[in-house]
LUMBA-649697 format. One line per 3 residues: number of its first residue (from 1); for each residue x, y, z of C-alpha. Coordinates in Angstrom, 1 decimal, padded with zeros to 4 digits. Each point is the difference from the previous one (the first is absolute). Layout:
<nodes>
NUM	X:Y:Z | ...
</nodes>
This chain:
<nodes>
1	000.0:000.0:000.0 | 001.3:003.4:-000.9 | 000.2:002.4:002.9
4	-000.1:003.8:-000.4 | 003.0:001.4:001.8 | -001.2:003.6:000.4
7	000.2:-000.5:003.7 | 003.8:-000.8:-000.2 | 000.6:003.3:-001.7
10	-001.4:002.2:002.7 | -001.1:-002.1:003.0 | 000.1:002.6:002.7
13	-001.4:002.8:-002.0 | -003.0:-001.8:-001.5 | -000.6:-003.5:001.3
16	000.2:000.7:003.7 | -002.4:002.9:000.1 | -002.4:-002.0:-002.2
19	000.0:-003.0:002.3 | -000.3:002.2:003.2 | -002.8:002.1:-001.5
22	-001.9:-003.1:-001.3 | 000.3:-001.6:003.4 | -001.4:003.1:001.7
25	-002.8:000.1:-002.6 | -001.3:-003.3:001.3 | -000.3:001.3:003.5
28	-003.5:000.3:001.4 | -001.5:-003.1:-001.5 | -000.4:-001.9:003.3
31	-001.7:003.1:001.5 | -002.7:000.0:-002.6 | -000.4:-003.7:000.0
34	-000.8:-000.1:003.7 | -002.4:003.0:-000.3 | -001.9:-001.7:-002.8
37	-000.3:-003.5:001.3 | -000.5:000.7:003.7 | -002.8:002.5:-000.9
40	-001.7:-002.6:-002.1 | 000.1:-002.6:002.7 | -001.1:002.5:002.7
43	-003.0:001.1:-002.0 | -001.4:-003.4:-000.9 | 001.4:-002.2:002.7
46	000.4:-002.8:-002.6 | 003.1:-001.6:-001.5 | -001.7:000.2:-003.4
49	000.6:003.8:000.1 | 003.7:-000.7:-000.1 | -000.5:-002.4:-002.8
52	-002.0:002.5:-001.9 | 002.5:002.8:000.3 | 002.9:-002.3:-000.6
55	-001.7:-001.6:-002.8 | -000.6:003.2:-001.9 | 003.6:001.0:000.6
58	001.5:-003.2:-001.3 | -002.4:-000.4:-002.9 | 000.7:003.5:-001.3
61	003.7:-000.6:000.5 | -000.3:-003.3:-001.9 | -001.8:001.7:-002.9
64	002.6:002.8:000.0 | 002.8:-002.6:-000.1 | -001.4:-001.5:-003.1
67	000.7:003.1:-002.0 | 002.8:001.5:002.1 | 002.7:-002.2:-001.5
70	-000.9:001.0:-003.6 | 000.0:003.7:001.0 | 003.3:-000.3:001.9
73	001.8:-001.8:-002.8 | -001.4:002.4:-002.7 | 000.4:003.4:001.6
76	002.8:001.7:002.0 | 000.2:-001.6:003.4 | 001.6:003.0:001.7
79	-002.8:002.3:-001.3 | -002.7:-002.3:001.2 | 001.5:000.1:003.5
82	-000.3:003.8:-000.1 | -003.5:000.3:-001.4 | -001.6:-002.8:002.0
85	001.5:001.2:003.3 | -001.4:003.5:-000.7 | -003.5:-001.4:-000.6
88	000.1:-002.0:003.2 | 001.0:003.1:001.9 | -003.0:001.8:-001.5
91	-002.3:-002.9:001.1 | 001.3:000.2:003.6 | -000.5:003.8:000.2
94	-003.6:-000.4:-001.2 | -000.7:-002.6:002.7 | 001.8:002.2:002.5
97	-002.4:002.8:-000.9 | -003.1:-002.2:000.6 | 001.5:-001.2:003.3
100	000.8:003.5:001.2 | -003.5:001.2:-000.8 | -001.5:-002.9:002.0
103	-001.9:-001.4:-003.0 | 002.1:-003.2:-000.6 | -002.1:-003.0:-000.8
106	000.6:-003.6:-000.8 | -000.4:000.5:-003.7 | 002.9:002.5:000.2
109	002.1:-002.7:001.5 | -001.0:-002.4:-002.7 | 000.9:002.6:-002.7
112	003.4:000.5:001.7 | 000.7:-003.8:000.0 | -000.9:-000.2:-003.7
115	002.3:003.0:-000.8 | 002.8:-001.5:002.0 | -000.3:-003.3:-001.8
118	-000.4:001.4:-003.5 | 002.8:002.6:000.3 | 002.2:-001.8:002.5
121	000.2:-003.3:-001.9 | 001.8:001.4:-003.1 | 002.3:002.0:002.3
124	001.1:-003.3:001.6 | 000.4:-001.7:-003.4 | 001.9:003.0:-001.4
127	002.4:000.2:002.9 | 000.5:-003.8:000.2 | 000.7:-000.1:-003.8
130	002.3:003.1:000.1 | 002.1:-001.0:002.9 | 002.1:-002.8:-001.6
133	000.8:002.4:-002.9 | 001.5:002.7:002.3 | 001.5:-002.1:002.8
136	003.0:-002.3:-000.6 | -000.9:-003.7:000.4 | 002.5:-000.6:002.8
139	-001.7:002.7:002.1 | -003.6:-000.9:-000.7 | -000.6:-002.2:003.1
142	001.5:002.7:002.2 | -002.1:002.7:-001.6 | -003.2:-002.0:000.2
145	000.8:-000.9:003.7 | 000.7:003.6:000.9 | -003.2:001.3:-001.7
148	-002.1:-002.6:001.7 | 001.8:000.7:003.4 | -000.8:003.7:-000.3
151	-003.6:-000.6:-001.0 | -000.5:-002.3:002.9 | 001.7:002.4:002.5
154	-002.3:002.7:-001.2 | -003.1:-002.3:000.1 | 001.0:-001.1:003.5
157	-000.1:003.5:001.3 | -003.3:000.8:-001.8 | -001.7:-003.2:001.3
160	001.0:000.9:003.5 | -001.3:003.6:-000.3 | -003.1:-000.7:-002.1
163	-002.3:-000.6:002.9 | 001.2:003.1:001.8 | -000.3:002.2:-003.1
166	-003.6:-001.3:-000.7 | -001.1:000.7:003.6 | 001.6:003.5:000.3
169	-000.5:001.4:-003.5 | -002.0:-002.4:-002.1 | 000.9:-001.2:-003.5
172	000.6:003.5:-001.6 | 003.7:000.4:000.8 | 000.8:-003.5:-001.1
175	-001.3:000.7:-003.6 | 001.9:003.3:000.0 | 003.2:-001.7:001.0
178	-000.4:-002.7:-002.7 | -000.7:002.6:-002.7 | 003.2:001.9:000.9
181	002.0:-003.2:-000.2 | -001.3:-000.7:-003.4 | 001.2:003.4:-001.1
184	003.4:-001.0:001.3 | -000.2:-003.2:-002.1 | -000.8:002.0:-003.2
187	002.9:002.4:000.6 | 002.4:-002.9:000.7 | -000.5:-001.5:-003.5
190	001.3:003.3:-001.5 | 003.5:-000.8:001.2 | 000.3:-002.8:-002.6
193	000.8:000.9:-003.6 | -003.1:-000.5:-002.2 | 002.0:-002.4:-002.1
196	000.2:-002.4:003.0 | -003.7:-000.8:-000.4 | -000.3:000.0:-003.8
199	-001.7:-003.1:-001.5 | 002.0:-002.4:-002.0 | 000.4:000.5:-003.8
202	-002.2:-002.9:-000.8 | -003.0:001.6:001.8 | 000.6:003.3:-001.7
205	-000.2:-001.4:-003.5 | -003.7:-001.0:000.2 | -003.1:001.9:001.2
208	-001.2:-000.9:003.4 | -002.1:-003.2:-000.1 | -000.8:-001.1:003.5
211	-002.1:-003.0:-001.0 | 002.9:-001.2:-002.1 | 002.4:000.6:002.8
214	-002.1:-002.1:002.4 | -000.3:-002.8:-002.5 | 003.8:000.0:-000.7
217	000.7:000.0:003.7 | -002.3:-002.9:000.8 | 001.7:-001.9:-002.9
220	003.4:000.8:001.5 | -001.0:-001.2:003.4 | -001.4:-003.2:-001.5
223	003.2:-000.6:-001.8 | 002.4:000.4:002.9 | -000.1:-003.0:002.4
226	000.9:002.0:003.1 | -002.7:002.6:-000.6 | -002.5:-002.7:-000.7
229	000.5:-001.2:003.5 | 000.7:003.2:001.9 | -003.0:002.0:-001.3
232	-002.7:-002.6:000.9 | 001.6:-000.7:003.4 | 000.1:003.7:000.8
235	-003.7:000.2:-001.0 | -000.9:-002.7:002.5 | 002.3:001.5:002.6
238	-001.8:003.4:-000.4 | -003.4:-001.5:000.7 | 001.2:-001.3:003.4
241	002.3:002.9:000.8 | -002.7:002.7:-000.4 | -002.2:-001.2:003.0
244	003.1:-000.4:002.1 | 001.0:003.6:-000.8 | -003.4:001.4:001.0
247	-000.6:-002.3:003.0 | 001.7:002.3:002.6 | -003.1:002.0:001.0
250	-002.0:-003.2:000.2 | 002.5:-001.6:002.3 | 000.2:003.2:002.1
253	-003.7:000.0:000.5 | 000.0:-003.8:000.8 | 002.6:000.3:002.7
256	-001.6:003.2:001.5 | 002.8:002.4:-000.8 | -002.0:002.5:-002.1
259	001.4:002.7:-002.3 | 003.1:000.2:002.1 | 000.7:-003.6:-000.6
262	-000.5:000.4:-003.7 | 002.7:002.8:000.1 | 002.3:-002.2:002.0
265	-000.4:-002.9:-002.4 | 000.7:002.2:-003.0 | 003.0:001.4:001.7
268	001.4:-003.5:000.8 | -000.6:-001.2:-003.6 | 001.8:003.1:-001.3
271	002.7:-000.5:002.6 | 000.5:-003.6:-001.2 | 000.3:001.1:-003.6
274	002.5:002.7:001.1 | 002.1:-002.5:001.9 | 000.1:-002.4:-002.9
277	000.7:002.6:-002.6 | 002.9:001.4:002.1 | 001.4:-003.5:000.3
280	-000.3:-000.5:-003.7 | 001.6:003.3:-001.0 | 003.0:-000.5:002.4
283	001.3:-003.5:000.6 | -002.5:-001.7:-002.2 | 000.8:001.5:-003.4
286	001.7:-003.3:-001.1 | -002.5:-002.4:001.5 | -001.8:-002.3:-002.5
289	-003.2:001.9:-001.2 | -002.4:-002.9:-000.6 | 000.5:-001.8:003.4
292	-000.3:003.3:001.8 | -003.2:000.9:-001.8 | -001.7:-003.4:000.5
295	001.3:-000.3:003.6 | -001.6:003.3:000.9 | -003.3:-001.3:-001.3
298	000.3:-003.2:002.1 | 000.8:002.1:003.0 | -003.0:002.2:000.1
301	-002.3:-002.9:-001.0 | 001.1:-001.9:003.1 | -000.4:003.1:002.1
304	-003.7:000.4:-001.1 | -000.5:-003.7:000.6 | 001.2:000.5:003.6
307	-002.4:003.0:000.4 | -002.9:-002.1:-001.3 | 000.7:-002.7:002.5
310	000.4:002.4:002.9 | -001.7:003.3:-000.4 | 001.5:002.3:002.7
313	001.3:003.6:000.0 | 003.6:-001.0:000.9 | 000.0:-002.6:-002.8
316	-001.5:002.5:-002.5 | 002.7:002.6:000.8 | 002.8:-002.6:-000.9
319	-001.9:-001.3:-003.0 | -000.4:003.4:-001.7 | 003.7:000.7:000.4
322	000.9:-003.3:-001.6 | -002.5:000.7:-002.7 | 001.9:003.2:-001.0
325	003.3:-001.7:000.4 | -001.0:-002.8:-002.3 | -001.5:002.4:-002.6
328	003.3:001.8:-000.2 | 001.5:-003.0:-001.8 | -002.5:000.5:-002.8
331	000.4:003.8:000.0 | 003.7:-000.1:-000.4 | 001.2:-003.3:-001.4
334	-002.9:-001.0:-002.2 | -000.4:003.6:-001.4 | 003.8:000.2:-000.7
337	000.0:-003.4:-001.7 | -002.9:000.8:-002.3 | 001.4:003.4:-000.8
340	003.3:-001.6:-001.1 | -001.6:-002.8:-001.9 | -002.4:001.9:-002.2
343	001.3:001.8:-003.1 | -000.4:003.8:000.3 | -002.1:000.4:-003.2
346	-002.8:-002.3:001.4 | 000.5:000.5:003.8 | -002.9:002.4:000.4
349	-002.5:-002.2:-001.8 | 000.9:-003.1:001.9 | -000.1:001.9:003.3
352	-003.4:001.4:-001.0 | -001.5:-003.4:-000.8 | 001.3:-001.4:003.3
355	-001.6:002.9:001.8 | -003.3:-000.6:-001.8 | 000.0:-003.7:000.6
358	001.1:000.5:003.6 | -003.0:002.3:000.8 | -002.8:-000.8:-002.4
361	-001.6:-002.6:002.2 | 001.1:001.3:003.3 | -003.3:001.7:000.6
364	-001.7:-003.4:-000.3 | 002.5:-001.6:002.3 | -000.4:002.8:002.6
367	-003.8:-000.2:-000.1 | 000.0:-003.8:000.4 | 002.5:000.0:002.8
370	-001.6:002.9:002.0 | -003.4:-001.6:-000.5 | 001.5:-003.1:001.6
373	001.4:002.0:002.8 | -003.5:001.5:000.7 | -001.7:-003.3:-000.1
376	002.7:-002.1:001.7 | 003.0:001.4:001.8 | 003.3:001.7:-000.9
379	002.2:-002.8:001.5 | -001.5:-002.7:-002.2 | 000.4:002.1:-003.1
382	003.6:000.8:000.9 | 000.8:-003.7:000.3 | -001.4:-000.7:-003.5
385	001.7:003.0:-001.6 | 003.3:-001.0:001.6 | -000.2:-003.5:-001.3
388	-000.8:001.3:-003.5 | 003.0:002.4:000.1 | 002.3:-002.9:001.1
391	-001.2:-002.1:-002.9 | 000.8:002.8:-002.4 | 003.4:000.5:001.5
394	000.6:-003.8:-000.5 | -001.0:000.4:-003.6 | 002.6:002.7:-000.4
397	002.6:-002.3:001.4 | -000.9:-002.8:-002.3 | -000.6:001.8:-003.3
400	002.6:002.9:000.0 | 003.8:-000.2:-000.4 | 001.8:000.8:003.2
403	003.2:001.2:-001.6 | -000.1:003.6:-001.2 | 002.0:-000.6:-003.2
406	-002.8:-002.3:-001.2 | -002.4:002.9:-000.2 | 000.7:001.0:-003.6
409	-002.6:001.3:-002.6 | 000.4:000.5:-003.7 | -000.4:003.4:-001.6
412	-003.6:000.8:-001.1 | -000.8:000.2:-003.7 | -001.9:003.2:-000.7
</nodes>
């Protein structure tokens, strides 16, 4: 794979401010997440409200992922980061105005989640696709680890403060802060030269045909043995992971810890990702990527299994930390491996399709699981979810090569 070496020409002057600004641009996400989901649960008192909000979010993100790859590979990735961050900032300022005036309603929160999904998904795909072209391959694990570490440190603080901010000032300052950070993200992309995000020559030759792009990408995935296995397994993993990701407020209510417990659980999950990411970006840069990724999945699956067997506040605190620690293996090692493996010219489209498949049926999964929680109990549901995730992790072990140098793909034929 050909790597753009623009970052090697002026790393401190362009690359470092870009990475720092982009990391700051992602600040505020956990604030708004806690505001939206806890409000829904408080109003309805039903786990299905969390499924409804999360379902809309994930469905819109999935649909956005279907076209994001084609957009990211066709248009300038650096410019997309600027414009989309600016639009998200505008959205946050509008919701801030409704909050400040005291007229914030649930449908405003739904619109916010839809906007976050539709605009935020191509931002993630654009940044993920651009990063391997501006960061040397030898430094990619470290950069991914540091970005994840910063994001988790920021989220840790936000999760710990979210309950206090909501009680003292309500949701308005949270949306204002998030909007300001999106402005920072837009400015950060200006530090990269426009040429760094330019689409490949093959994409420039033809007019934009998103349907053709999708067809060619699905054909490419079907042709490559590794992708034929990774993509379906990731699809199944996403169906189980989504309920585990949104289960924190349900567990908090079940063990009698309320909104404070929800904040604690979020803080511990973020702290686990922070610890794992720091470990990966320091002494773990040379560790084998596939075993670390799958091992993290097994770790948090066993942790939730233990919580399902013994539902208690002390156990829950440990489990949510281990959840975050295990997820860091996927956030750093899996993401780095996929970034390195995919050819740059098709990286955005494959990432977009993975995003679509990962989220398109998550609303159904969330609805089914939360309905089971309402009709049965959260501990029984956690046991079944953990068993399914362990089965998927075993499938990864059996079907995927464990050695990194076996993860090789051919160049796509446009």
